[in-house]
N, CA, C and O atoms as a GROMACS GRO file, in nm:
protein
  540
    1UNK      N    1  16.282  -5.551   4.862
    1UNK     CA    2  16.191  -5.474   4.780
    1UNK      C    3  16.099  -5.391   4.869
    1UNK      O    4  16.065  -5.430   4.980
    2UNK      N    5  16.060  -5.276   4.817
    2UNK     CA    6  15.977  -5.183   4.892
    2UNK      C    7  15.832  -5.191   4.843
    2UNK      O    8  15.807  -5.227   4.728
    3UNK      N    9  15.740  -5.158   4.929
    3UNK     CA   10  15.597  -5.158   4.897
    3UNK      C   11  15.559  -5.022   4.838
    3UNK      O   12  15.620  -4.921   4.871
    4UNK      N   13  15.460  -5.021   4.749
    4UNK     CA   14  15.417  -4.898   4.684
    4UNK      C   15  15.341  -4.806   4.780
    4UNK      O   16  15.263  -4.852   4.864
    5UNK      N   17  15.366  -4.675   4.767
    5UNK     CA   18  15.298  -4.573   4.846
    5UNK      C   19  15.181  -4.516   4.765
    5UNK      O   20  15.162  -4.550   4.648
    6UNK      N   21  15.105  -4.429   4.828
    6UNK     CA   22  14.996  -4.360   4.760
    6UNK      C   23  15.051  -4.276   4.644
    6UNK      O   24  14.990  -4.270   4.538
    7UNK      N   25  15.165  -4.212   4.664
    7UNK     CA   26  15.228  -4.130   4.560
    7UNK      C   27  15.273  -4.218   4.443
    7UNK      O   28  15.260  -4.178   4.327
    8UNK      N   29  15.325  -4.338   4.473
    8UNK     CA   30  15.365  -4.432   4.368
    8UNK      C   31  15.244  -4.470   4.283
    8UNK      O   32  15.253  -4.476   4.160
    9UNK      N   33  15.132  -4.495   4.348
    9UNK     CA   34  15.011  -4.533   4.276
    9UNK      C   35  14.961  -4.418   4.189
    9UNK      O   36  14.905  -4.441   4.082
   10UNK      N   37  14.981  -4.295   4.236
   10UNK     CA   38  14.946  -4.178   4.156
   10UNK      C   39  15.034  -4.172   4.030
   10UNK      O   40  14.985  -4.142   3.922
   11UNK      N   41  15.164  -4.202   4.045
   11UNK     CA   42  15.254  -4.204   3.929
   11UNK      C   43  15.209  -4.309   3.827
   11UNK      O   44  15.209  -4.284   3.707
   12UNK      N   45  15.171  -4.426   3.876
   12UNK     CA   46  15.124  -4.532   3.787
   12UNK      C   47  15.002  -4.485   3.710
   12UNK      O   48  14.993  -4.506   3.589
   13UNK      N   49  14.909  -4.423   3.778
   13UNK     CA   50  14.787  -4.374   3.713
   13UNK      C   51  14.818  -4.264   3.611
   13UNK      O   52  14.759  -4.261   3.503
   14UNK      N   53  14.910  -4.174   3.644
   14UNK     CA   54  14.949  -4.068   3.550
   14UNK      C   55  15.010  -4.128   3.424
   14UNK      O   56  14.979  -4.085   3.313
   15UNK      N   57  15.097  -4.227   3.440
   15UNK     CA   58  15.159  -4.293   3.325
   15UNK      C   59  15.055  -4.367   3.242
   15UNK      O   60  15.058  -4.363   3.119
   16UNK      N   61  14.962  -4.435   3.310
   16UNK     CA   62  14.858  -4.510   3.240
   16UNK      C   63  14.771  -4.419   3.154
   16UNK      O   64  14.736  -4.455   3.041
   17UNK      N   65  14.736  -4.302   3.206
   17UNK     CA   66  14.652  -4.209   3.131
   17UNK      C   67  14.721  -4.153   3.008
   17UNK      O   68  14.654  -4.105   2.916
   18UNK      N   69  14.853  -4.158   3.003
   18UNK     CA   70  14.928  -4.106   2.888
   18UNK      C   71  14.927  -4.200   2.769
   18UNK      O   72  14.940  -4.155   2.655
   19UNK      N   73  14.912  -4.328   2.793
   19UNK     CA   74  14.923  -4.425   2.684
   19UNK      C   75  14.807  -4.408   2.587
   19UNK      O   76  14.690  -4.402   2.625
   20UNK      N   77  14.843  -4.401   2.461
   20UNK     CA   78  14.745  -4.382   2.354
   20UNK      C   79  14.809  -4.423   2.222
   20UNK      O   80  14.842  -4.338   2.140
   21UNK      N   81  14.827  -4.552   2.202
   21UNK     CA   82  14.895  -4.599   2.081
   21UNK      C   83  14.836  -4.532   1.958
   21UNK      O   84  14.717  -4.549   1.928
   22UNK      N   85  14.918  -4.456   1.887
   22UNK     CA   86  14.875  -4.381   1.771
   22UNK      C   87  14.971  -4.406   1.656
   22UNK      O   88  15.092  -4.390   1.671
   23UNK      N   89  14.917  -4.444   1.543
   23UNK     CA   90  15.000  -4.463   1.424
   23UNK      C   91  15.026  -4.327   1.361
   23UNK      O   92  14.934  -4.248   1.341
   24UNK      N   93  15.152  -4.303   1.330
   24UNK     CA   94  15.193  -4.182   1.261
   24UNK      C   95  15.269  -4.222   1.134
   24UNK      O   96  15.295  -4.340   1.114
   25UNK      N   97  15.304  -4.127   1.052
   25UNK     CA   98  15.369  -4.157   0.924
   25UNK      C   99  15.488  -4.251   0.937
   25UNK      O  100  15.504  -4.342   0.856
   26UNK      N  101  15.570  -4.230   1.039
   26UNK     CA  102  15.693  -4.307   1.053
   26UNK      C  103  15.690  -4.418   1.155
   26UNK      O  104  15.795  -4.474   1.185
   27UNK      N  105  15.574  -4.453   1.210
   27UNK     CA  106  15.570  -4.559   1.310
   27UNK      C  107  15.454  -4.545   1.405
   27UNK      O  108  15.341  -4.519   1.365
   28UNK      N  109  15.484  -4.563   1.534
   28UNK     CA  110  15.380  -4.560   1.638
   28UNK      C  111  15.431  -4.476   1.756
   28UNK      O  112  15.548  -4.486   1.793
   29UNK      N  113  15.344  -4.395   1.813
   29UNK     CA  114  15.378  -4.317   1.932
   29UNK      C  115  15.278  -4.348   2.043
   29UNK      O  116  15.166  -4.390   2.016
   30UNK      N  117  15.321  -4.327   2.166
   30UNK     CA  118  15.231  -4.339   2.280
   30UNK      C  119  15.201  -4.479   2.328
   30UNK      O  120  15.110  -4.497   2.409
   31UNK      N  121  15.275  -4.581   2.282
   31UNK     CA  122  15.252  -4.718   2.329
   31UNK      C  123  15.285  -4.733   2.476
   31UNK      O  124  15.224  -4.813   2.547
   32UNK      N  125  15.384  -4.656   2.522
   32UNK     CA  126  15.430  -4.664   2.661
   32UNK      C  127  15.424  -4.524   2.721
   32UNK      O  128  15.460  -4.426   2.656
   33UNK      N  129  15.376  -4.516   2.846
   33UNK     CA  130  15.374  -4.390   2.920
   33UNK      C  131  15.467  -4.399   3.039
   33UNK      O  132  15.490  -4.507   3.093
   34UNK      N  133  15.520  -4.286   3.080
   34UNK     CA  134  15.612  -4.281   3.194
   34UNK      C  135  15.578  -4.160   3.280
   34UNK      O  136  15.542  -4.054   3.229
   35UNK      N  137  15.592  -4.177   3.411
   35UNK     CA  138  15.580  -4.066   3.505
   35UNK      C  139  15.695  -4.079   3.604
   35UNK      O  140  15.728  -4.188   3.650
   36UNK      N  141  15.753  -3.965   3.637
   36UNK     CA  142  15.860  -3.964   3.737
   36UNK      C  143  15.835  -3.855   3.839
   36UNK      O  144  15.775  -3.752   3.808
   37UNK      N  145  15.882  -3.880   3.958
   37UNK     CA  146  15.875  -3.785   4.069
   37UNK      C  147  16.017  -3.742   4.101
   37UNK      O  148  16.103  -3.827   4.124
   38UNK      N  149  16.041  -3.611   4.102
   38UNK     CA  150  16.175  -3.563   4.134
   38UNK      C  151  16.194  -3.559   4.286
   38UNK      O  152  16.098  -3.566   4.363
   39UNK      N  153  16.319  -3.546   4.325
   39UNK     CA  154  16.350  -3.533   4.468
   39UNK      C  155  16.278  -3.411   4.527
   39UNK      O  156  16.240  -3.412   4.644
   40UNK      N  157  16.260  -3.307   4.445
   40UNK     CA  158  16.192  -3.186   4.489
   40UNK      C  159  16.040  -3.194   4.488
   40UNK      O  160  15.973  -3.096   4.522
   41UNK      N  161  15.985  -3.309   4.448
   41UNK     CA  162  15.840  -3.327   4.455
   41UNK      C  163  15.762  -3.296   4.328
   41UNK      O  164  15.639  -3.299   4.330
   42UNK      N  165  15.831  -3.267   4.217
   42UNK     CA  166  15.761  -3.238   4.091
   42UNK      C  167  15.743  -3.367   4.011
   42UNK      O  168  15.827  -3.457   4.017
   43UNK      N  169  15.633  -3.374   3.937
   43UNK     CA  170  15.605  -3.488   3.851
   43UNK      C  171  15.622  -3.446   3.706
   43UNK      O  172  15.573  -3.341   3.663
   44UNK      N  173  15.693  -3.531   3.629
   44UNK     CA  174  15.710  -3.510   3.486
   44UNK      C  175  15.670  -3.638   3.415
   44UNK      O  176  15.687  -3.748   3.468
   45UNK      N  177  15.618  -3.624   3.292
   45UNK     CA  178  15.567  -3.738   3.218
   45UNK      C  179  15.621  -3.739   3.076
   45UNK      O  180  15.676  -3.640   3.028
   46UNK      N  181  15.604  -3.853   3.009
   46UNK     CA  182  15.644  -3.865   2.870
   46UNK      C  183  15.588  -3.992   2.809
   46UNK      O  184  15.540  -4.080   2.880
   47UNK      N  185  15.594  -4.001   2.677
   47UNK     CA  186  15.549  -4.120   2.604
   47UNK      C  187  15.659  -4.167   2.510
   47UNK      O  188  15.751  -4.092   2.476
   48UNK      N  189  15.647  -4.292   2.468
   48UNK     CA  190  15.743  -4.350   2.375
   48UNK      C  191  15.713  -4.307   2.232
   48UNK      O  192  15.600  -4.270   2.198
   49UNK      N  193  15.817  -4.311   2.149
   49UNK     CA  194  15.804  -4.288   2.006
   49UNK      C  195  15.882  -4.398   1.935
   49UNK      O  196  16.005  -4.399   1.937
   50UNK      N  197  15.811  -4.491   1.872
   50UNK     CA  198  15.872  -4.603   1.800
   50UNK      C  199  15.864  -4.571   1.652
   50UNK      O  200  15.763  -4.598   1.587
   51UNK      N  201  15.971  -4.512   1.598
   51UNK     CA  202  15.969  -4.460   1.462
   51UNK      C  203  16.071  -4.531   1.373
   51UNK      O  204  16.165  -4.594   1.422
   52UNK      N  205  16.051  -4.519   1.244
   52UNK     CA  206  16.141  -4.581   1.147
   52UNK      C  207  16.284  -4.531   1.163
   52UNK      O  208  16.307  -4.422   1.215
   53UNK      N  209  16.377  -4.609   1.118
   53UNK     CA  210  16.519  -4.575   1.116
   53UNK      C  211  16.578  -4.555   1.255
   53UNK      O  212  16.681  -4.489   1.269
   54UNK      N  213  16.513  -4.609   1.358
   54UNK     CA  214  16.568  -4.598   1.493
   54UNK      C  215  16.565  -4.457   1.549
   54UNK      O  216  16.642  -4.426   1.640
   55UNK      N  217  16.478  -4.372   1.499
   55UNK     CA  218  16.474  -4.232   1.543
   55UNK      C  219  16.402  -4.214   1.676
   55UNK      O  220  16.426  -4.115   1.745
   56UNK      N  221  16.316  -4.305   1.713
   56UNK     CA  222  16.234  -4.291   1.832
   56UNK      C  223  16.311  -4.301   1.962
   56UNK      O  224  16.433  -4.312   1.964
   57UNK      N  225  16.234  -4.297   2.072
   57UNK     CA  226  16.293  -4.308   2.205
   57UNK      C  227  16.188  -4.358   2.303
   57UNK      O  228  16.068  -4.356   2.276
   58UNK      N  229  16.238  -4.402   2.418
   58UNK     CA  230  16.152  -4.458   2.522
   58UNK      C  231  16.075  -4.349   2.597
   58UNK      O  232  16.112  -4.231   2.594
   59UNK      N  233  15.968  -4.391   2.663
   59UNK     CA  234  15.888  -4.298   2.743
   59UNK      C  235  15.972  -4.238   2.857
   59UNK      O  236  15.953  -4.121   2.892
   60UNK      N  237  16.063  -4.317   2.914
   60UNK     CA  238  16.148  -4.265   3.021
   60UNK      C  239  16.235  -4.151   2.971
   60UNK      O  240  16.254  -4.051   3.041
   61UNK      N  241  16.288  -4.165   2.849
   61UNK     CA  242  16.368  -4.057   2.791
   61UNK      C  243  16.284  -3.930   2.777
   61UNK      O  244  16.331  -3.820   2.806
   62UNK      N  245  16.160  -3.947   2.732
   62UNK     CA  246  16.070  -3.833   2.714
   62UNK      C  247  16.042  -3.764   2.847
   62UNK      O  248  16.046  -3.641   2.855
   63UNK      N  249  16.015  -3.841   2.952
   63UNK     CA  250  15.987  -3.784   3.084
   63UNK      C  251  16.111  -3.714   3.141
   63UNK      O  252  16.100  -3.606   3.199
   64UNK      N  253  16.227  -3.775   3.125
   64UNK     CA  254  16.351  -3.714   3.174
   64UNK      C  255  16.381  -3.586   3.097
   64UNK      O  256  16.426  -3.487   3.155
   65UNK      N  257  16.357  -3.587   2.966
   65UNK     CA  258  16.375  -3.465   2.886
   65UNK      C  259  16.281  -3.354   2.934
   65UNK      O  260  16.320  -3.238   2.939
   66UNK      N  261  16.158  -3.390   2.969
   66UNK     CA  262  16.064  -3.291   3.024
   66UNK      C  263  16.116  -3.235   3.156
   66UNK      O  264  16.106  -3.115   3.180
   67UNK      N  265  16.170  -3.321   3.240
   67UNK     CA  266  16.226  -3.276   3.368
   67UNK      C  267  16.338  -3.176   3.345
   67UNK      O  268  16.343  -3.070   3.408
   68UNK      N  269  16.428  -3.209   3.254
   68UNK     CA  270  16.542  -3.121   3.224
   68UNK      C  271  16.495  -2.990   3.160
   68UNK      O  272  16.547  -2.883   3.190
   69UNK      N  273  16.395  -3.001   3.071
   69UNK     CA  274  16.345  -2.883   2.999
   69UNK      C  275  16.266  -2.787   3.086
   69UNK      O  276  16.267  -2.666   3.062
   70UNK      N  277  16.197  -2.840   3.188
   70UNK     CA  278  16.103  -2.758   3.263
   70UNK      C  279  16.136  -2.740   3.411
   70UNK      O  280  16.053  -2.695   3.489
   71UNK      N  281  16.260  -2.775   3.448
   71UNK     CA  282  16.302  -2.753   3.587
   71UNK      C  283  16.454  -2.750   3.591
   71UNK      O  284  16.521  -2.772   3.490
   72UNK      N  285  16.505  -2.722   3.707
   72UNK     CA  286  16.650  -2.730   3.726
   72UNK      C  287  16.687  -2.856   3.804
   72UNK      O  288  16.796  -2.866   3.859
   73UNK      N  289  16.594  -2.952   3.808
   73UNK     CA  290  16.616  -3.076   3.884
   73UNK      C  291  16.672  -3.186   3.796
   73UNK      O  292  16.643  -3.193   3.676
   74UNK      N  293  16.753  -3.272   3.856
   74UNK     CA  294  16.808  -3.389   3.788
   74UNK      C  295  16.798  -3.515   3.874
   74UNK      O  296  16.828  -3.624   3.826
   75UNK      N  297  16.757  -3.500   4.000
   75UNK     CA  298  16.746  -3.616   4.088
   75UNK      C  299  16.604  -3.673   4.081
   75UNK      O  300  16.506  -3.604   4.107
   76UNK      N  301  16.598  -3.801   4.045
   76UNK     CA  302  16.470  -3.871   4.031
   76UNK      C  303  16.447  -3.954   4.157
   76UNK      O  304  16.528  -4.041   4.191
   77UNK      N  305  16.336  -3.927   4.225
   77UNK     CA  306  16.302  -4.007   4.343
   77UNK      C  307  16.242  -4.141   4.301
   77UNK      O  308  16.284  -4.246   4.349
   78UNK      N  309  16.141  -4.135   4.211
   78UNK     CA  310  16.071  -4.256   4.168
   78UNK      C  311  16.032  -4.242   4.021
   78UNK      O  312  16.000  -4.132   3.975
   79UNK      N  313  16.035  -4.354   3.948
   79UNK     CA  314  15.997  -4.353   3.807
   79UNK      C  315  15.924  -4.483   3.774
   79UNK      O  316  15.954  -4.588   3.830
   80UNK      N  317  15.826  -4.473   3.682
   80UNK     CA  318  15.752  -4.590   3.636
   80UNK      C  319  15.722  -4.574   3.487
   80UNK      O  320  15.693  -4.464   3.440
   81UNK      N  321  15.728  -4.685   3.414
   81UNK     CA  322  15.688  -4.689   3.274
   81UNK      C  323  15.594  -4.807   3.256
   81UNK      O  324  15.612  -4.912   3.318
   82UNK      N  325  15.492  -4.789   3.171
   82UNK     CA  326  15.396  -4.897   3.149
   82UNK      C  327  15.328  -4.885   3.015
   82UNK      O  328  15.321  -4.777   2.956
   83UNK      N  329  15.276  -4.998   2.967
   83UNK     CA  330  15.190  -5.004   2.849
   83UNK      C  331  15.048  -5.019   2.901
   83UNK      O  332  15.027  -5.067   3.013
   84UNK      N  333  14.952  -4.980   2.822
   84UNK     CA  334  14.812  -4.995   2.863
   84UNK      C  335  14.722  -5.004   2.741
   84UNK      O  336  14.753  -4.951   2.635
   85UNK      N  337  14.611  -5.073   2.759
   85UNK     CA  338  14.503  -5.068   2.661
   85UNK      C  339  14.376  -5.033   2.738
   85UNK      O  340  14.384  -4.986   2.852
   86UNK      N  341  14.262  -5.055   2.679
   86UNK     CA  342  14.137  -5.011   2.742
   86UNK      C  343  14.113  -5.071   2.880
   86UNK      O  344  14.059  -5.003   2.968
   87UNK      N  345  14.152  -5.196   2.902
   87UNK     CA  346  14.116  -5.264   3.025
   87UNK      C  347  14.229  -5.306   3.115
   87UNK      O  348  14.205  -5.340   3.231
   88UNK      N  349  14.352  -5.303   3.067
   88UNK     CA  350  14.463  -5.350   3.150
   88UNK      C  351  14.590  -5.271   3.120
   88UNK      O  352  14.598  -5.197   3.022
   89UNK      N  353  14.688  -5.290   3.206
   89UNK     CA  354  14.818  -5.227   3.184
   89UNK      C  355  14.925  -5.318   3.243
   89UNK      O  356  14.897  -5.407   3.323
   90UNK      N  357  15.048  -5.292   3.201
   90UNK     CA  358  15.160  -5.369   3.252
   90UNK      C  359  15.279  -5.280   3.278
   90UNK      O  360  15.324  -5.208   3.189
   91UNK      N  361  15.330  -5.283   3.399
   91UNK     CA  362  15.448  -5.206   3.434
   91UNK      C  363  15.570  -5.274   3.374
   91UNK      O  364  15.578  -5.397   3.370
   92UNK      N  365  15.663  -5.194   3.326
   92UNK     CA  366  15.781  -5.244   3.256
   92UNK      C  367  15.909  -5.203   3.328
   92UNK      O  368  15.915  -5.096   3.389
   93UNK      N  369  16.010  -5.288   3.322
   93UNK     CA  370  16.144  -5.247   3.365
   93UNK      C  371  16.200  -5.151   3.262
   93UNK      O  372  16.173  -5.166   3.143
   94UNK      N  373  16.279  -5.052   3.303
   94UNK     CA  374  16.344  -4.964   3.204
   94UNK      C  375  16.452  -5.041   3.128
   94UNK      O  376  16.519  -5.127   3.185
   95UNK      N  377  16.467  -5.010   3.001
   95UNK     CA  378  16.572  -5.074   2.921
   95UNK      C  379  16.709  -5.025   2.970
   95UNK      O  380  16.718  -4.932   3.049
   96UNK      N  381  16.814  -5.088   2.922
   96UNK     CA  382  16.950  -5.051   2.963
   96UNK      C  383  16.984  -4.907   2.930
   96UNK      O  384  17.050  -4.840   3.009
   97UNK      N  385  16.940  -4.860   2.816
   97UNK     CA  386  16.968  -4.721   2.776
   97UNK      C  387  16.903  -4.623   2.873
   97UNK      O  388  16.963  -4.522   2.910
   98UNK      N  389  16.780  -4.652   2.915
   98UNK     CA  390  16.710  -4.565   3.010
   98UNK      C  391  16.776  -4.569   3.147
   98UNK      O  392  16.786  -4.466   3.215
   99UNK      N  393  16.821  -4.687   3.188
   99UNK     CA  394  16.889  -4.700   3.316
   99UNK      C  395  17.015  -4.615   3.318
   99UNK      O  396  17.043  -4.546   3.415
  100UNK      N  397  17.091  -4.621   3.209
  100UNK     CA  398  17.214  -4.542   3.199
  100UNK      C  399  17.183  -4.392   3.197
  100UNK      O  400  17.254  -4.313   3.260
  101UNK      N  401  17.077  -4.353   3.125
  101UNK     CA  402  17.040  -4.211   3.118
  101UNK      C  403  17.010  -4.156   3.257
  101UNK      O  404  17.052  -4.045   3.291
  102UNK      N  405  16.937  -4.233   3.338
  102UNK     CA  406  16.905  -4.187   3.473
  102UNK      C  407  17.032  -4.158   3.552
  102UNK      O  408  17.039  -4.057   3.623
  103UNK      N  409  17.132  -4.244   3.539
  103UNK     CA  410  17.257  -4.222   3.610
  103UNK      C  411  17.335  -4.105   3.549
  103UNK      O  412  17.398  -4.028   3.621
  104UNK      N  413  17.330  -4.092   3.417
  104UNK     CA  414  17.407  -3.986   3.351
  104UNK      C  415  17.356  -3.847   3.382
  104UNK      O  416  17.435  -3.752   3.387
  105UNK      N  417  17.225  -3.830   3.403
  105UNK     CA  418  17.175  -3.697   3.437
  105UNK      C  419  17.210  -3.658   3.580
  105UNK      O  420  17.219  -3.540   3.612
  106UNK      N  421  17.228  -3.760   3.667
  106UNK     CA  422  17.276  -3.732   3.802
  106UNK      C  423  17.323  -3.864   3.863
  106UNK      O  424  17.243  -3.956   3.883
  107UNK      N  425  17.451  -3.873   3.893
  107UNK     CA  426  17.509  -3.997   3.946
  107UNK      C  427  17.443  -4.040   4.077
  107UNK      O  428  17.448  -4.158   4.112
  108UNK      N  429  17.383  -3.945   4.151
  108UNK     CA  430  17.312  -3.980   4.275
  108UNK      C  431  17.191  -4.070   4.249
  108UNK      O  432  17.147  -4.143   4.337
  109UNK      N  433  17.138  -4.063   4.127
  109UNK     CA  434  17.022  -4.145   4.094
  109UNK      C  435  17.052  -4.294   4.104
  109UNK      O  436  16.962  -4.374   4.132
  110UNK      N  437  17.176  -4.333   4.084
  110UNK     CA  438  17.214  -4.475   4.092
  110UNK      C  439  17.171  -4.535   4.226
  110UNK      O  440  17.111  -4.642   4.229
  111UNK      N  441  17.201  -4.467   4.334
  111UNK     CA  442  17.172  -4.521   4.468
  111UNK      C  443  17.035  -4.479   4.520
  111UNK      O  444  16.978  -4.546   4.606
  112UNK      N  445  16.980  -4.367   4.470
  112UNK     CA  446  16.861  -4.309   4.531
  112UNK      C  447  16.730  -4.329   4.454
  112UNK      O  448  16.623  -4.323   4.514
  113UNK      N  449  16.736  -4.353   4.323
  113UNK     CA  450  16.613  -4.362   4.244
  113UNK      C  451  16.542  -4.494   4.265
  113UNK      O  452  16.602  -4.601   4.255
  114UNK      N  453  16.413  -4.486   4.294
  114UNK     CA  454  16.326  -4.603   4.306
  114UNK      C  455  16.263  -4.631   4.170
  114UNK      O  456  16.208  -4.541   4.107
  115UNK      N  457  16.271  -4.756   4.126
  115UNK     CA  458  16.207  -4.800   4.002
  115UNK      C  459  16.086  -4.884   4.042
  115UNK      O  460  16.100  -4.984   4.111
  116UNK      N  461  15.967  -4.842   3.998
  116UNK     CA  462  15.849  -4.924   4.021
  116UNK      C  463  15.854  -5.037   3.918
  116UNK      O  464  15.868  -5.012   3.798
  117UNK      N  465  15.842  -5.160   3.966
  117UNK     CA  466  15.858  -5.278   3.881
  117UNK      C  467  15.730  -5.361   3.876
  117UNK      O  468  15.638  -5.341   3.956
  118UNK      N  469  15.724  -5.454   3.781
  118UNK     CA  470  15.608  -5.544   3.778
  118UNK      C  471  15.591  -5.612   3.915
  118UNK      O  472  15.688  -5.637   3.985
  119UNK      N  473  15.468  -5.640   3.949
  119UNK     CA  474  15.440  -5.704   4.078
  119UNK      C  475  15.422  -5.604   4.191
  119UNK      O  476  15.425  -5.641   4.308
  120UNK      N  477  15.401  -5.475   4.155
  120UNK     CA  478  15.377  -5.370   4.255
  120UNK      C  479  15.489  -5.361   4.358
  120UNK      O  480  15.462  -5.355   4.479
  121UNK      N  481  15.612  -5.359   4.312
  121UNK     CA  482  15.729  -5.346   4.399
  121UNK      C  483  15.814  -5.230   4.350
  121UNK      O  484  15.791  -5.174   4.242
  122UNK      N  485  15.911  -5.194   4.432
  122UNK     CA  486  16.010  -5.093   4.394
  122UNK      C  487  16.148  -5.146   4.427
  122UNK      O  488  16.168  -5.215   4.527
  123UNK      N  489  16.244  -5.112   4.339
  123UNK     CA  490  16.383  -5.143   4.367
  123UNK      C  491  16.467  -5.021   4.332
  123UNK      O  492  16.424  -4.936   4.254
  124UNK      N  493  16.584  -5.014   4.386
  124UNK     CA  494  16.676  -4.903   4.355
  124UNK      C  495  16.739  -4.926   4.218
  124UNK      O  496  16.761  -5.040   4.177
  125UNK      N  497  16.767  -4.816   4.149
  125UNK     CA  498  16.829  -4.821   4.017
  125UNK      C  499  16.957  -4.904   4.020
  125UNK      O  500  16.983  -4.980   3.926
  126UNK      N  501  17.038  -4.891   4.123
  126UNK     CA  502  17.166  -4.962   4.129
  126UNK      C  503  17.150  -5.113   4.116
  126UNK      O  504  17.243  -5.181   4.072
  127UNK      N  505  17.034  -5.166   4.152
  127UNK     CA  506  17.010  -5.311   4.138
  127UNK      C  507  16.995  -5.352   3.992
  127UNK      O  508  17.007  -5.470   3.959
  128UNK      N  509  16.967  -5.254   3.905
  128UNK     CA  510  16.946  -5.283   3.763
  128UNK      C  511  17.065  -5.246   3.675
  128UNK      O  512  17.063  -5.272   3.555
  129UNK      N  513  17.168  -5.187   3.734
  129UNK     CA  514  17.288  -5.150   3.656
  129UNK      C  515  17.400  -5.248   3.689
  129UNK      O  516  17.426  -5.276   3.806
  130UNK      N  517  17.466  -5.299   3.588
  130UNK     CA  518  17.566  -5.405   3.611
  130UNK      C  519  17.694  -5.359   3.680
  130UNK      O  520  17.757  -5.437   3.752
  131UNK      N  521  17.733  -5.237   3.661
  131UNK     CA  522  17.857  -5.192   3.722
  131UNK      C  523  17.870  -5.042   3.712
  131UNK      O  524  17.820  -4.981   3.617
  132UNK      N  525  17.935  -4.984   3.807
  132UNK     CA  526  17.947  -4.838   3.811
  132UNK      C  527  18.068  -4.794   3.729
  132UNK      O  528  18.179  -4.844   3.749
  133UNK      N  529  18.046  -4.701   3.637
  133UNK     CA  530  18.157  -4.650   3.558
  133UNK      C  531  18.164  -4.499   3.557
  133UNK      O  532  18.262  -4.442   3.509
  134UNK      N  533  18.062  -4.432   3.607
  134UNK     CA  534  18.067  -4.286   3.621
  134UNK      C  535  18.115  -4.250   3.760
  134UNK      O  536  18.080  -4.317   3.858
  135UNK      N  537  18.192  -4.146   3.770
  135UNK     CA  538  18.234  -4.099   3.902
  135UNK      C  539  18.211  -3.951   3.914
  135UNK      O  540  18.240  -3.892   4.018
   0.00000   0.00000   0.00000
C-alpha cells in the first residue's frame, strides 16, 4: 500500500466539500462526493444520485462523466469517494460497477489508477478487480 501525498489530501478535501445530502422528489442526491486526478493533472468531481427506480448513479460515475465531458482524457491517476456530515467523513471503496467503469474508459486504468481507500492508503485498481476480461 502507498502513503497519501499532498495532492491526494487535496482530492479528499475536494470530495468532502461536495457532499451535501439533499432530498429531491425522487430520492437523495449528494450523499457521496468524488474527486479524481487525471494523468494529465486535471481534477474532476461528481456527486451521487440515489433515486427511485434505480435511475441514480455513484459519485465516481459522475466524476468520470465530467472528465469525459470536459476533456479528452480517459486515464485516471487517482480517485477517491467519500461520505461526509458536519463533523466527520469516511472514505469508501468504489463499488464493482465503478471499478469496471474505470477500466472500460481506459484499460490502462486497471494497472495505473490509484484508489484512495479507508485508512489513508492507496491501492491500484487491479487489486480490486477479480479478473481481466478487456483487452
